[in-house]
N, CA, C and O atoms as a Tripos MOL2 file, in Angstrom:
@<TRIPOS>MOLECULE
protein
  308   307    77     0     0
PROTEIN
NO_CHARGES

@<TRIPOS>ATOM
      1 N          93.8330  101.9010   81.2580 N.3       1 MET1
      2 CA         94.2060  103.0410   82.0770 C.3       1 MET1
      3 C          93.4710  104.2640   81.5410 C.2       1 MET1
      4 O          93.3960  104.4680   80.3300 O.2       1 MET1
      5 N          92.9360  105.0660   82.4350 N.am      2 ASN2
      6 CA         92.2280  106.2610   81.9820 C.3       2 ASN2
      7 C          93.2070  107.3340   81.4950 C.2       2 ASN2
      8 O          94.4100  107.2460   81.7410 O.2       2 ASN2
      9 N          92.6850  108.3250   80.8160 N.am      3 GLU3
     10 CA         93.5070  109.3600   80.1740 C.3       3 GLU3
     11 C          94.3950  110.1010   81.1800 C.2       3 GLU3
     12 O          95.5700  110.3400   80.9040 O.2       3 GLU3
     13 N          93.8530  110.4570   82.3180 N.am      4 GLU4
     14 CA         94.6320  111.1940   83.3320 C.3       4 GLU4
     15 C          95.8200  110.3610   83.8160 C.2       4 GLU4
     16 O          96.9340  110.8740   83.9200 O.2       4 GLU4
     17 N          95.5900  109.0960   84.1060 N.am      5 ASN5
     18 CA         96.6740  108.2270   84.5670 C.3       5 ASN5
     19 C          97.6860  107.9480   83.4610 C.2       5 ASN5
     20 O          98.8790  107.8100   83.7310 O.2       5 ASN5
     21 N          97.2100  107.8640   82.2040 N.am      6 ARG6
     22 CA         98.1410  107.7010   81.0780 C.3       6 ARG6
     23 C          99.0980  108.8840   80.9910 C.2       6 ARG6
     24 O         100.2960  108.7140   80.7620 O.2       6 ARG6
     25 N          98.5560  110.0800   81.1760 N.am      7 LYS7
     26 CA         99.4020  111.2840   81.1380 C.3       7 LYS7
     27 C         100.4120  111.2740   82.2760 C.2       7 LYS7
     28 O         101.5730  111.6320   82.0820 O.2       7 LYS7
     29 N          99.9750  110.8670   83.4560 N.am      8 ILE8
     30 CA        100.8820  110.7830   84.6080 C.3       8 ILE8
     31 C         101.9840  109.7670   84.3160 C.2       8 ILE8
     32 O         103.1640  110.0440   84.5360 O.2       8 ILE8
     33 N         101.5960  108.5910   83.8210 N.am      9 ALA9
     34 CA        102.5680  107.5350   83.5310 C.3       9 ALA9
     35 C         103.5600  107.9890   82.4580 C.2       9 ALA9
     36 O         104.7680  107.8210   82.6250 O.2       9 ALA9
     37 N         103.0640  108.5590   81.3650 N.am     10 TRP10
     38 CA        103.9560  108.9770   80.2830 C.3      10 TRP10
     39 C         104.8860  110.0910   80.7450 C.2      10 TRP10
     40 O         106.0650  110.1020   80.3920 O.2      10 TRP10
     41 N         104.3720  111.0120   81.5180 N.am     11 SER11
     42 CA        105.1970  112.0960   82.0440 C.3      11 SER11
     43 C         106.3350  111.5250   82.8960 C.2      11 SER11
     44 O         107.4740  111.9850   82.8090 O.2      11 SER11
     45 N         106.0260  110.5410   83.7040 N.am     12 TYR12
     46 CA        107.0450  109.9400   84.5600 C.3      12 TYR12
     47 C         108.0510  109.1430   83.7360 C.2      12 TYR12
     48 O         109.2540  109.2080   83.9900 O.2      12 TYR12
     49 N         107.5640  108.3960   82.7550 N.am     13 ILE13
     50 CA        108.4650  107.6210   81.8840 C.3      13 ILE13
     51 C         109.4300  108.5560   81.1570 C.2      13 ILE13
     52 O         110.6230  108.2650   81.0680 O.2      13 ILE13
     53 N         108.9240  109.6750   80.6360 N.am     14 THR14
     54 CA        109.8100  110.6030   79.9170 C.3      14 THR14
     55 C         110.7860  111.2910   80.8710 C.2      14 THR14
     56 O         111.9330  111.5450   80.5030 O.2      14 THR14
     57 N         110.3470  111.5920   82.0790 N.am     15 LYS15
     58 CA        111.2430  112.2050   83.0790 C.3      15 LYS15
     59 C         112.4070  111.2680   83.3870 C.2      15 LYS15
     60 O         113.5640  111.6890   83.3960 O.2      15 LYS15
     61 N         112.0990  110.0090   83.6370 N.am     16 ILE16
     62 CA        113.1470  109.0340   83.9480 C.3      16 ILE16
     63 C         114.0030  108.7670   82.7040 C.2      16 ILE16
     64 O         115.2200  108.6230   82.8170 O.2      16 ILE16
     65 N         113.3870  108.7010   81.5270 N.am     17 GLY17
     66 CA        114.1440  108.5320   80.2810 C.3      17 GLY17
     67 C         115.1270  109.6680   80.0800 C.2      17 GLY17
     68 O         116.2660  109.4420   79.6700 O.2      17 GLY17
     69 N         114.6950  110.8890   80.3660 N.am     18 ASP18
     70 CA        115.5940  112.0470   80.2650 C.3      18 ASP18
     71 C         116.7870  111.8850   81.2030 C.2      18 ASP18
     72 O         117.9200  112.1900   80.8310 O.2      18 ASP18
     73 N         116.5330  111.4080   82.4090 N.am     19 GLU19
     74 CA        117.6070  111.2180   83.3900 C.3      19 GLU19
     75 C         118.5700  110.1050   82.9710 C.2      19 GLU19
     76 O         119.7370  110.1110   83.3630 O.2      19 GLU19
     77 N         118.0820  109.1580   82.1800 N.am     20 MET20
     78 CA        118.9120  108.0180   81.7620 C.3      20 MET20
     79 C         119.6890  108.2690   80.4730 C.2      20 MET20
     80 O         120.5290  107.4540   80.0920 O.2      20 MET20
     81 N         119.4200  109.3810   79.7990 N.am     21 LYS21
     82 CA        120.1110  109.6670   78.5270 C.3      21 LYS21
     83 C         121.6210  109.6230   78.7200 C.2      21 LYS21
     84 O         122.1760  110.2660   79.6110 O.2      21 LYS21
     85 N         122.2650  108.8430   77.8560 N.am     22 GLY22
     86 CA        123.7270  108.7440   77.8720 C.3      22 GLY22
     87 C         124.2750  107.9140   79.0180 C.2      22 GLY22
     88 O         125.4940  107.8300   79.1720 O.2      22 GLY22
     89 N         123.4260  107.2990   79.8280 N.am     23 LYS23
     90 CA        123.8910  106.5380   80.9880 C.3      23 LYS23
     91 C         123.7210  105.0280   80.8390 C.2      23 LYS23
     92 O         124.2150  104.2640   81.6690 O.2      23 LYS23
     93 N         123.0190  104.5880   79.7770 N.am     24 LEU24
     94 CA        122.8580  103.1510   79.5650 C.3      24 LEU24
     95 C         124.1740  102.5730   79.0580 C.2      24 LEU24
     96 O         124.9070  103.2460   78.3330 O.2      24 LEU24
     97 N         124.4770  101.3390   79.4280 N.am     25 PRO25
     98 CA        125.7230  100.7230   78.9490 C.3      25 PRO25
     99 C         125.7590  100.6710   77.4200 C.2      25 PRO25
    100 O         124.7250  100.5230   76.7680 O.2      25 PRO25
    101 N         126.9580  100.7940   76.8640 N.am     26 ASP26
    102 CA        127.1230  100.7130   75.4140 C.3      26 ASP26
    103 C         126.7100   99.3390   74.9120 C.2      26 ASP26
    104 O         126.7990   98.3410   75.6260 O.2      26 ASP26
    105 N         126.2580   99.3170   73.6680 N.am     27 SER27
    106 CA        125.8540   98.0600   73.0500 C.3      27 SER27
    107 C         126.2780   98.0800   71.5880 C.2      27 SER27
    108 O         126.0720   99.0810   70.9010 O.2      27 SER27
    109 N         126.8710   96.9870   71.1000 N.am     28 PRO28
    110 CA        127.2540   96.9340   69.6870 C.3      28 PRO28
    111 C         126.0350   96.9950   68.7620 C.2      28 PRO28
    112 O         126.1670   97.3270   67.5840 O.2      28 PRO28
    113 N         124.8560   96.6770   69.2900 N.am     29 ASN29
    114 CA        123.6330   96.7300   68.4900 C.3      29 ASN29
    115 C         123.0980   98.1550   68.3400 C.2      29 ASN29
    116 O         122.1970   98.4020   67.5390 O.2      29 ASN29
    117 N         123.6520   99.0810   69.1050 N.am     30 HIS30
    118 CA        123.1980  100.4790   69.0820 C.3      30 HIS30
    119 C         124.4130  101.4020   68.9770 C.2      30 HIS30
    120 O         124.7720  102.0660   69.9490 O.2      30 HIS30
    121 N         125.0480  101.4490   67.7990 N.am     31 PRO31
    122 CA        126.2850  102.2260   67.6550 C.3      31 PRO31
    123 C         126.1110  103.7290   67.8920 C.2      31 PRO31
    124 O         127.0820  104.4080   68.2220 O.2      31 PRO31
    125 N         124.9110  104.2540   67.7330 N.am     32 LYS32
    126 CA        124.6860  105.6880   67.9500 C.3      32 LYS32
    127 C         124.1870  105.9740   69.3650 C.2      32 LYS32
    128 O         123.8260  107.1070   69.6830 O.2      32 LYS32
    129 N         124.1670  104.9530   70.2040 N.am     33 GLY33
    130 CA        123.6890  105.1010   71.5720 C.3      33 GLY33
    131 C         122.3220  104.4760   71.7470 C.2      33 GLY33
    132 O         121.5780  104.2920   70.7840 O.2      33 GLY33
    133 N         122.0060  104.1550   72.9720 N.am     34 ARG34
    134 CA        120.7380  103.4890   73.2740 C.3      34 ARG34
    135 C         119.6540  104.5000   73.5900 C.2      34 ARG34
    136 O         119.9250  105.5840   74.1070 O.2      34 ARG34
    137 N         118.4270  104.1300   73.2740 N.am     35 ASN35
    138 CA        117.2590  104.9760   73.5040 C.3      35 ASN35
    139 C         116.6630  104.6050   74.8630 C.2      35 ASN35
    140 O         116.0800  103.5300   75.0040 O.2      35 ASN35
    141 N         116.8000  105.4800   75.8660 N.am     36 PRO36
    142 CA        116.3120  105.1210   77.1990 C.3      36 PRO36
    143 C         114.7920  104.9790   77.2700 C.2      36 PRO36
    144 O         114.2840  104.1970   78.0740 O.2      36 PRO36
    145 N         114.0680  105.7160   76.4460 N.am     37 TYR37
    146 CA        112.5980  105.6260   76.4450 C.3      37 TYR37
    147 C         112.1620  104.2550   75.9390 C.2      37 TYR37
    148 O         111.2960  103.6110   76.5320 O.2      37 TYR37
    149 N         112.7690  103.8150   74.8390 N.am     38 ALA38
    150 CA        112.4570  102.4890   74.2930 C.3      38 ALA38
    151 C         112.8570  101.4050   75.2860 C.2      38 ALA38
    152 O         112.1490  100.4090   75.4390 O.2      38 ALA38
    153 N         113.9720  101.5910   75.9490 N.am     39 HIS39
    154 CA        114.4390  100.6310   76.9540 C.3      39 HIS39
    155 C         113.3850  100.4580   78.0510 C.2      39 HIS39
    156 O         113.0310   99.3340   78.4060 O.2      39 HIS39
    157 N         112.8930  101.5590   78.5760 N.am     40 ILE40
    158 CA        111.8740  101.5160   79.6290 C.3      40 ILE40
    159 C         110.6020  100.8550   79.1120 C.2      40 ILE40
    160 O         110.0500   99.9730   79.7700 O.2      40 ILE40
    161 N         110.1370  101.2730   77.9450 N.am     41 LEU41
    162 CA        108.8730  100.7580   77.4070 C.3      41 LEU41
    163 C         108.9410   99.2630   77.1000 C.2      41 LEU41
    164 O         107.9660   98.5440   77.3150 O.2      41 LEU41
    165 N         110.0790   98.7930   76.6010 N.am     42 ILE42
    166 CA        110.2420   97.3640   76.3210 C.3      42 ILE42
    167 C         110.1900   96.5620   77.6230 C.2      42 ILE42
    168 O         109.5620   95.5060   77.6860 O.2      42 ILE42
    169 N         110.8530   97.0730   78.6520 N.am     43 LEU43
    170 CA        110.8400   96.3600   79.9310 C.3      43 LEU43
    171 C         109.4580   96.3790   80.5790 C.2      43 LEU43
    172 O         109.0710   95.4080   81.2290 O.2      43 LEU43
    173 N         108.7120   97.4670   80.4110 N.am     44 ILE44
    174 CA        107.3280   97.5180   80.9100 C.3      44 ILE44
    175 C         106.5010   96.4380   80.2130 C.2      44 ILE44
    176 O         105.7590   95.6970   80.8580 O.2      44 ILE44
    177 N         106.6370   96.3600   78.9030 N.am     45 LYS45
    178 CA        105.8580   95.3690   78.1410 C.3      45 LYS45
    179 C         106.2430   93.9450   78.5530 C.2      45 LYS45
    180 O         105.3820   93.0690   78.6430 O.2      45 LYS45
    181 N         107.5280   93.7190   78.8010 N.am     46 THR46
    182 CA        107.9850   92.4060   79.2400 C.3      46 THR46
    183 C         107.4310   92.0650   80.6210 C.2      46 THR46
    184 O         106.9470   90.9560   80.8440 O.2      46 THR46
    185 N         107.5030   93.0100   81.5340 N.am     47 LYS47
    186 CA        107.0550   92.7740   82.9140 C.3      47 LYS47
    187 C         105.5370   92.6270   83.0230 C.2      47 LYS47
    188 O         105.0480   91.6940   83.6600 O.2      47 LYS47
    189 N         104.7950   93.5390   82.4070 N.am     48 PHE48
    190 CA        103.3460   93.5770   82.5800 C.3      48 PHE48
    191 C         102.5820   92.8510   81.4690 C.2      48 PHE48
    192 O         101.3840   92.6030   81.6030 O.2      48 PHE48
    193 N         103.2650   92.5100   80.3780 N.am     49 GLY49
    194 CA        102.6160   91.8060   79.2800 C.3      49 GLY49
    195 C         101.7370   92.6890   78.4160 C.2      49 GLY49
    196 O         100.9210   92.1910   77.6410 O.2      49 GLY49
    197 N         101.9020   94.0160   78.5470 N.am     50 CYS50
    198 CA        101.1050   94.9530   77.7600 C.3      50 CYS50
    199 C         101.7840   96.3190   77.7660 C.2      50 CYS50
    200 O         102.7480   96.5440   78.4970 O.2      50 CYS50
    201 N         101.2770   97.2070   76.9590 N.am     51 SER51
    202 CA        101.7510   98.5830   76.9140 C.3      51 SER51
    203 C         101.4100   99.2830   78.2270 C.2      51 SER51
    204 O         100.4900   98.8740   78.9350 O.2      51 SER51
    205 N         102.1550  100.3370   78.5470 N.am     52 TYR52
    206 CA        101.8520  101.0890   79.7730 C.3      52 TYR52
    207 C         100.4240  101.6260   79.7490 C.2      52 TYR52
    208 O          99.8070  101.7950   80.8010 O.2      52 TYR52
    209 N          99.8950  101.8940   78.5550 N.am     53 LYS53
    210 CA         98.5360  102.4290   78.4180 C.3      53 LYS53
    211 C          97.4660  101.3990   78.7810 C.2      53 LYS53
    212 O          96.3380  101.7620   79.1150 O.2      53 LYS53
    213 N          97.8160  100.1390   78.7180 N.am     54 GLU54
    214 CA         96.8560   99.0680   78.9640 C.3      54 GLU54
    215 C          96.8820   98.5500   80.4040 C.2      54 GLU54
    216 O          96.0760   97.6970   80.7740 O.2      54 GLU54
    217 N          97.7980   99.0600   81.2030 N.am     55 ILE55
    218 CA         97.8910   98.6350   82.5990 C.3      55 ILE55
    219 C          96.6940   99.2060   83.3630 C.2      55 ILE55
    220 O          96.3470  100.3730   83.1770 O.2      55 ILE55
    221 N          96.0660   98.4120   84.2090 N.am     56 PRO56
    222 CA         94.9040   98.9080   84.9650 C.3      56 PRO56
    223 C          95.2550  100.1120   85.8520 C.2      56 PRO56
    224 O          96.3730  100.2160   86.3560 O.2      56 PRO56
    225 N          94.3050  100.9990   86.0290 N.am     57 ASP57
    226 CA         94.5110  102.2050   86.8400 C.3      57 ASP57
    227 C          95.0420  101.8880   88.2300 C.2      57 ASP57
    228 O          95.8940  102.6080   88.7510 O.2      57 ASP57
    229 N          94.5450  100.8200   88.8280 N.am     58 GLU58
    230 CA         94.9520  100.5020   90.1960 C.3      58 GLU58
    231 C          96.4100  100.0560   90.2990 C.2      58 GLU58
    232 O          96.9350   99.9180   91.4050 O.2      58 GLU58
    233 N          97.0730   99.8270   89.1550 N.am     59 LYS59
    234 CA         98.4800   99.4330   89.1670 C.3      59 LYS59
    235 C          99.4180  100.5810   88.7820 C.2      59 LYS59
    236 O         100.5950  100.3460   88.5060 O.2      59 LYS59
    237 N          98.9170  101.8060   88.7620 N.am     60 LEU60
    238 CA         99.7580  102.9560   88.3970 C.3      60 LEU60
    239 C         100.9590  103.0860   89.3350 C.2      60 LEU60
    240 O         102.0770  103.3100   88.8720 O.2      60 LEU60
    241 N         100.7480  102.9500   90.6250 N.am     61 SER61
    242 CA        101.8650  103.0840   91.5650 C.3      61 SER61
    243 C         102.8780  101.9530   91.3740 C.2      61 SER61
    244 O         104.0780  102.1640   91.5500 O.2      61 SER61
    245 N         102.4090  100.7690   91.0190 N.am     62 THR62
    246 CA        103.3070   99.6490   90.7320 C.3      62 THR62
    247 C         104.1420   99.9610   89.4930 C.2      62 THR62
    248 O         105.3410   99.6810   89.4630 O.2      62 THR62
    249 N         103.5190  100.5330   88.4820 N.am     63 LEU63
    250 CA        104.2280  100.9240   87.2660 C.3      63 LEU63
    251 C         105.3110  101.9480   87.5810 C.2      63 LEU63
    252 O         106.4370  101.8260   87.1000 O.2      63 LEU63
    253 N         104.9860  102.9410   88.3710 N.am     64 ILE64
    254 CA        105.9560  103.9870   88.7100 C.3      64 ILE64
    255 C         107.1290  103.3960   89.4960 C.2      64 ILE64
    256 O         108.2820  103.7510   89.2500 O.2      64 ILE64
    257 N         106.8420  102.5080   90.4300 N.am     65 ARG65
    258 CA        107.9240  101.8580   91.1740 C.3      65 ARG65
    259 C         108.7930  101.0160   90.2370 C.2      65 ARG65
    260 O         110.0110  100.9580   90.4030 O.2      65 ARG65
    261 N         108.1670  100.3660   89.2560 N.am     66 PHE66
    262 CA        108.9220   99.5610   88.3050 C.3      66 PHE66
    263 C         109.8410  100.4380   87.4520 C.2      66 PHE66
    264 O         110.9850  100.0630   87.1930 O.2      66 PHE66
    265 N         109.3550  101.5920   87.0180 N.am     67 VAL67
    266 CA        110.1880  102.5090   86.2240 C.3      67 VAL67
    267 C         111.3870  102.9690   87.0550 C.2      67 VAL67
    268 O         112.4950  103.0720   86.5300 O.2      67 VAL67
    269 N         111.1810  103.2430   88.3360 N.am     68 ASP68
    270 CA        112.3010  103.5910   89.2260 C.3      68 ASP68
    271 C         113.2970  102.4390   89.3190 C.2      68 ASP68
    272 O         114.5090  102.6540   89.3000 O.2      68 ASP68
    273 N         112.7800  101.2230   89.4190 N.am     69 PHE69
    274 CA        113.6160  100.0340   89.4800 C.3      69 PHE69
    275 C         114.4490   99.8940   88.2060 C.2      69 PHE69
    276 O         115.6430   99.6010   88.2690 O.2      69 PHE69
    277 N         113.8190  100.1030   87.0570 N.am     70 VAL70
    278 CA        114.5260  100.0220   85.7740 C.3      70 VAL70
    279 C         115.6710  101.0210   85.7460 C.2      70 VAL70
    280 O         116.7830  100.6830   85.3390 O.2      70 VAL70
    281 N         115.4090  102.2380   86.1730 N.am     71 LYS71
    282 CA        116.4580  103.2670   86.1880 C.3      71 LYS71
    283 C         117.6110  102.8270   87.0880 C.2      71 LYS71
    284 O         118.7760  102.8810   86.6940 O.2      71 LYS71
    285 N         117.2790  102.3990   88.2770 N.am     72 GLU72
    286 CA        118.3140  101.9970   89.2420 C.3      72 GLU72
    287 C         119.1820  100.8620   88.7160 C.2      72 GLU72
    288 O         120.4080  100.9050   88.8220 O.2      72 GLU72
    289 N         118.5370   99.8440   88.1460 N.am     73 LYS73
    290 CA        119.2860   98.6700   87.6690 C.3      73 LYS73
    291 C         120.0080   98.9210   86.3450 C.2      73 LYS73
    292 O         121.0700   98.3470   86.1030 O.2      73 LYS73
    293 N         119.4500   99.7640   85.4960 N.am     74 SER74
    294 CA        120.0270   99.9700   84.1630 C.3      74 SER74
    295 C         121.2520  100.8610   84.1720 C.2      74 SER74
    296 O         122.1680  100.6570   83.3760 O.2      74 SER74
    297 N         121.2860  101.8410   85.0550 N.am     75 ILE75
    298 CA        122.4420  102.7630   85.0300 C.3      75 ILE75
    299 C         123.4810  102.4050   86.0860 C.2      75 ILE75
    300 O         124.5290  103.0460   86.1510 O.2      75 ILE75
    301 N         123.2190  101.4120   86.9030 N.am     76 SER76
    302 CA        124.2070  101.0270   87.9200 C.3      76 SER76
    303 C         125.1460   99.9450   87.4120 C.2      76 SER76
    304 O         126.0470   99.5190   88.1340 O.2      76 SER76
    305 N         124.9470   99.4980   86.1830 N.am     77 LYS77
    306 CA        125.7860   98.4240   85.6170 C.3      77 LYS77
    307 C         127.1530   98.9440   85.2460 C.2      77 LYS77
    308 O         127.9900   98.1850   84.7570 O.2      77 LYS77
@<TRIPOS>BOND
     1     1     2 1
     2     2     3 1
     3     3     4 2
     4     3     5 am
     5     5     6 1
     6     6     7 1
     7     7     8 2
     8     7     9 am
     9     9    10 1
    10    10    11 1
    11    11    12 2
    12    11    13 am
    13    13    14 1
    14    14    15 1
    15    15    16 2
    16    15    17 am
    17    17    18 1
    18    18    19 1
    19    19    20 2
    20    19    21 am
    21    21    22 1
    22    22    23 1
    23    23    24 2
    24    23    25 am
    25    25    26 1
    26    26    27 1
    27    27    28 2
    28    27    29 am
    29    29    30 1
    30    30    31 1
    31    31    32 2
    32    31    33 am
    33    33    34 1
    34    34    35 1
    35    35    36 2
    36    35    37 am
    37    37    38 1
    38    38    39 1
    39    39    40 2
    40    39    41 am
    41    41    42 1
    42    42    43 1
    43    43    44 2
    44    43    45 am
    45    45    46 1
    46    46    47 1
    47    47    48 2
    48    47    49 am
    49    49    50 1
    50    50    51 1
    51    51    52 2
    52    51    53 am
    53    53    54 1
    54    54    55 1
    55    55    56 2
    56    55    57 am
    57    57    58 1
    58    58    59 1
    59    59    60 2
    60    59    61 am
    61    61    62 1
    62    62    63 1
    63    63    64 2
    64    63    65 am
    65    65    66 1
    66    66    67 1
    67    67    68 2
    68    67    69 am
    69    69    70 1
    70    70    71 1
    71    71    72 2
    72    71    73 am
    73    73    74 1
    74    74    75 1
    75    75    76 2
    76    75    77 am
    77    77    78 1
    78    78    79 1
    79    79    80 2
    80    79    81 am
    81    81    82 1
    82    82    83 1
    83    83    84 2
    84    83    85 am
    85    85    86 1
    86    86    87 1
    87    87    88 2
    88    87    89 am
    89    89    90 1
    90    90    91 1
    91    91    92 2
    92    91    93 am
    93    93    94 1
    94    94    95 1
    95    95    96 2
    96    95    97 am
    97    97    98 1
    98    98    99 1
    99    99   100 2
   100    99   101 am
   101   101   102 1
   102   102   103 1
   103   103   104 2
   104   103   105 am
   105   105   106 1
   106   106   107 1
   107   107   108 2
   108   107   109 am
   109   109   110 1
   110   110   111 1
   111   111   112 2
   112   111   113 am
   113   113   114 1
   114   114   115 1
   115   115   116 2
   116   115   117 am
   117   117   118 1
   118   118   119 1
   119   119   120 2
   120   119   121 am
   121   121   122 1
   122   122   123 1
   123   123   124 2
   124   123   125 am
   125   125   126 1
   126   126   127 1
   127   127   128 2
   128   127   129 am
   129   129   130 1
   130   130   131 1
   131   131   132 2
   132   131   133 am
   133   133   134 1
   134   134   135 1
   135   135   136 2
   136   135   137 am
   137   137   138 1
   138   138   139 1
   139   139   140 2
   140   139   141 am
   141   141   142 1
   142   142   143 1
   143   143   144 2
   144   143   145 am
   145   145   146 1
   146   146   147 1
   147   147   148 2
   148   147   149 am
   149   149   150 1
   150   150   151 1
   151   151   152 2
   152   151   153 am
   153   153   154 1
   154   154   155 1
   155   155   156 2
   156   155   157 am
   157   157   158 1
   158   158   159 1
   159   159   160 2
   160   159   161 am
   161   161   162 1
   162   162   163 1
   163   163   164 2
   164   163   165 am
   165   165   166 1
   166   166   167 1
   167   167   168 2
   168   167   169 am
   169   169   170 1
   170   170   171 1
   171   171   172 2
   172   171   173 am
   173   173   174 1
   174   174   175 1
   175   175   176 2
   176   175   177 am
   177   177   178 1
   178   178   179 1
   179   179   180 2
   180   179   181 am
   181   181   182 1
   182   182   183 1
   183   183   184 2
   184   183   185 am
   185   185   186 1
   186   186   187 1
   187   187   188 2
   188   187   189 am
   189   189   190 1
   190   190   191 1
   191   191   192 2
   192   191   193 am
   193   193   194 1
   194   194   195 1
   195   195   196 2
   196   195   197 am
   197   197   198 1
   198   198   199 1
   199   199   200 2
   200   199   201 am
   201   201   202 1
   202   202   203 1
   203   203   204 2
   204   203   205 am
   205   205   206 1
   206   206   207 1
   207   207   208 2
   208   207   209 am
   209   209   210 1
   210   210   211 1
   211   211   212 2
   212   211   213 am
   213   213   214 1
   214   214   215 1
   215   215   216 2
   216   215   217 am
   217   217   218 1
   218   218   219 1
   219   219   220 2
   220   219   221 am
   221   221   222 1
   222   222   223 1
   223   223   224 2
   224   223   225 am
   225   225   226 1
   226   226   227 1
   227   227   228 2
   228   227   229 am
   229   229   230 1
   230   230   231 1
   231   231   232 2
   232   231   233 am
   233   233   234 1
   234   234   235 1
   235   235   236 2
   236   235   237 am
   237   237   238 1
   238   238   239 1
   239   239   240 2
   240   239   241 am
   241   241   242 1
   242   242   243 1
   243   243   244 2
   244   243   245 am
   245   245   246 1
   246   246   247 1
   247   247   248 2
   248   247   249 am
   249   249   250 1
   250   250   251 1
   251   251   252 2
   252   251   253 am
   253   253   254 1
   254   254   255 1
   255   255   256 2
   256   255   257 am
   257   257   258 1
   258   258   259 1
   259   259   260 2
   260   259   261 am
   261   261   262 1
   262   262   263 1
   263   263   264 2
   264   263   265 am
   265   265   266 1
   266   266   267 1
   267   267   268 2
   268   267   269 am
   269   269   270 1
   270   270   271 1
   271   271   272 2
   272   271   273 am
   273   273   274 1
   274   274   275 1
   275   275   276 2
   276   275   277 am
   277   277   278 1
   278   278   279 1
   279   279   280 2
   280   279   281 am
   281   281   282 1
   282   282   283 1
   283   283   284 2
   284   283   285 am
   285   285   286 1
   286   286   287 1
   287   287   288 2
   288   287   289 am
   289   289   290 1
   290   290   291 1
   291   291   292 2
   292   291   293 am
   293   293   294 1
   294   294   295 1
   295   295   296 2
   296   295   297 am
   297   297   298 1
   298   298   299 1
   299   299   300 2
   300   299   301 am
   301   301   302 1
   302   302   303 1
   303   303   304 2
   304   303   305 am
   305   305   306 1
   306   306   307 1
   307   307   308 2
@<TRIPOS>SUBSTRUCTURE
     1 MET1         2 RESIDUE 1 A MET
     2 ASN2         6 RESIDUE 1 A ASN
     3 GLU3        10 RESIDUE 1 A GLU
     4 GLU4        14 RESIDUE 1 A GLU
     5 ASN5        18 RESIDUE 1 A ASN
     6 ARG6        22 RESIDUE 1 A ARG
     7 LYS7        26 RESIDUE 1 A LYS
     8 ILE8        30 RESIDUE 1 A ILE
     9 ALA9        34 RESIDUE 1 A ALA
    10 TRP10       38 RESIDUE 1 A TRP
    11 SER11       42 RESIDUE 1 A SER
    12 TYR12       46 RESIDUE 1 A TYR
    13 ILE13       50 RESIDUE 1 A ILE
    14 THR14       54 RESIDUE 1 A THR
    15 LYS15       58 RESIDUE 1 A LYS
    16 ILE16       62 RESIDUE 1 A ILE
    17 GLY17       66 RESIDUE 1 A GLY
    18 ASP18       70 RESIDUE 1 A ASP
    19 GLU19       74 RESIDUE 1 A GLU
    20 MET20       78 RESIDUE 1 A MET
    21 LYS21       82 RESIDUE 1 A LYS
    22 GLY22       86 RESIDUE 1 A GLY
    23 LYS23       90 RESIDUE 1 A LYS
    24 LEU24       94 RESIDUE 1 A LEU
    25 PRO25       98 RESIDUE 1 A PRO
    26 ASP26      102 RESIDUE 1 A ASP
    27 SER27      106 RESIDUE 1 A SER
    28 PRO28      110 RESIDUE 1 A PRO
    29 ASN29      114 RESIDUE 1 A ASN
    30 HIS30      118 RESIDUE 1 A HIS
    31 PRO31      122 RESIDUE 1 A PRO
    32 LYS32      126 RESIDUE 1 A LYS
    33 GLY33      130 RESIDUE 1 A GLY
    34 ARG34      134 RESIDUE 1 A ARG
    35 ASN35      138 RESIDUE 1 A ASN
    36 PRO36      142 RESIDUE 1 A PRO
    37 TYR37      146 RESIDUE 1 A TYR
    38 ALA38      150 RESIDUE 1 A ALA
    39 HIS39      154 RESIDUE 1 A HIS
    40 ILE40      158 RESIDUE 1 A ILE
    41 LEU41      162 RESIDUE 1 A LEU
    42 ILE42      166 RESIDUE 1 A ILE
    43 LEU43      170 RESIDUE 1 A LEU
    44 ILE44      174 RESIDUE 1 A ILE
    45 LYS45      178 RESIDUE 1 A LYS
    46 THR46      182 RESIDUE 1 A THR
    47 LYS47      186 RESIDUE 1 A LYS
    48 PHE48      190 RESIDUE 1 A PHE
    49 GLY49      194 RESIDUE 1 A GLY
    50 CYS50      198 RESIDUE 1 A CYS
    51 SER51      202 RESIDUE 1 A SER
    52 TYR52      206 RESIDUE 1 A TYR
    53 LYS53      210 RESIDUE 1 A LYS
    54 GLU54      214 RESIDUE 1 A GLU
    55 ILE55      218 RESIDUE 1 A ILE
    56 PRO56      222 RESIDUE 1 A PRO
    57 ASP57      226 RESIDUE 1 A ASP
    58 GLU58      230 RESIDUE 1 A GLU
    59 LYS59      234 RESIDUE 1 A LYS
    60 LEU60      238 RESIDUE 1 A LEU
    61 SER61      242 RESIDUE 1 A SER
    62 THR62      246 RESIDUE 1 A THR
    63 LEU63      250 RESIDUE 1 A LEU
    64 ILE64      254 RESIDUE 1 A ILE
    65 ARG65      258 RESIDUE 1 A ARG
    66 PHE66      262 RESIDUE 1 A PHE
    67 VAL67      266 RESIDUE 1 A VAL
    68 ASP68      270 RESIDUE 1 A ASP
    69 PHE69      274 RESIDUE 1 A PHE
    70 VAL70      278 RESIDUE 1 A VAL
    71 LYS71      282 RESIDUE 1 A LYS
    72 GLU72      286 RESIDUE 1 A GLU
    73 LYS73      290 RESIDUE 1 A LYS
    74 SER74      294 RESIDUE 1 A SER
    75 ILE75      298 RESIDUE 1 A ILE
    76 SER76      302 RESIDUE 1 A SER
    77 LYS77      306 RESIDUE 1 A LYS
């Protein structure tokens, strides 16, 4: 992914992470609360098989839709 698209992707990931703060379900593995940014990044790596930085430029819109999906599914539980 080129630098401009990386900035767009990271900006969007942090925006959604900010919106998810304190809204993820409790977990005994995270007694101080869950990190929404790490949650998003782990799911991106699981889905795409690589870091968000390594996703091809032409899949930026797919990445953004996936981050929206993660937010919707993670906080609706």
